[in-house]
C-alpha positions, 0 to 999 in steps of 0.5 A: 500500500505504501508503494502504491501511495508513493506511486500515486503521489508521484503521478499526481505531482507529474500531472500537476507539473505538466499541467502547469507547464502546458498552461504556461506554454498556452499563455506564452503562445497567445501573447496579446501583443502579437494578436494583430500581427500578419503572419509571414506564412501569408507571404508568397516567399515564405516557403516558395519551392523555387526560392527554397531550392535556391536557398538549399543550394547555398554553401552553408545550407548545403552543409546542413542538408548533407550533415543530416538535419536534426528536428527537435523531439519535443517542444522544449528541445529546439536549443539542443536540436539546433546545436546538434544540427550545427555540429552535424553541419561541421561533420561532428556526430551529435544528437540533441541528447548527446549535446547536453553531456558535460553541461549544467542543463538537466532535462526533467522527465525528458523536458527542458522546463522553460527551454534554454536561454541564449547563454545556456545554448552557448554553454551547450556549444562550448561544451562540444568544443565550439568557439562561440560568441554571444551576440545580444543587443544588436542594432538592425544594421549590426544584425544585417552585417552578420546575416550578410555572412550567413553563406560563409562556411567559416561561420555558423549562426543560431538565432534565438527569436520569439515566434509572435512577431513572425506568426502572431502567436508562439513562443521563444525558439532556437533555430540555425540560420542556413543562408541568405538570399541577398537579392530578395533580402530573405534569411533562410531559417532552418526551423528545427520544428518539423511542423514548421520546416525551414522558411524564408523571412524578411531580414527586418521581420526576423530582427524584430522577432529576435529583438525581444526579451526572454522572460527567463533571465530578463535579457534580450534574445540574439544570435550565437556566432560559431567560428569554424576554423579552415581545414583546407590545405594550401593549393600547390603553385601551378607549374607550366609543363616543360 
């Protein structure tokens, strides 16, 4: 009887905790500040097949595609999934579970309550041996400067943004930036949520979604920049035939 009482108590505690988490998630997803936002999904360019085909052919996007993209296994794992996808784009074996090894991040019943902050995501990548720069409180011009490098294979970016300014609902989220279509001024975001799939967003709209405050810590969201050391060998000088 005692074991049964303990089991029932634990089940009740788990149900209460998950219920509270669900309620908090519902409130975050229905923030009245974004009720009048016109969703970027209404834009023809959002997931236009021709534009997406061009985007996937970009240098960094191709590395993510070939490395094996990692979709989050539950709503709280966008951070680990983004980190694992970044590592895979570098040819490093990783999953969203293994990237948490060696960090202070501890899932509770398989969930990351409250998700990760920008600094916690940086910690996850640093524990995997990555050289990470936290880019917070950026101006729009500074953001554009980084986005202009999104096709440069010597760097990777992960963005932490709020879905509300983009879709009118949703919550904080992480995803890798896969590339940039300069002529259209569209950022290729590799959404790790399988229901959304990678999409194209106007640079200004994406900046507005990033330039929001994460309630967990009270700091601005932002970018993580990861330096990728060159592994190319020097090309021997060309010699004319004798």
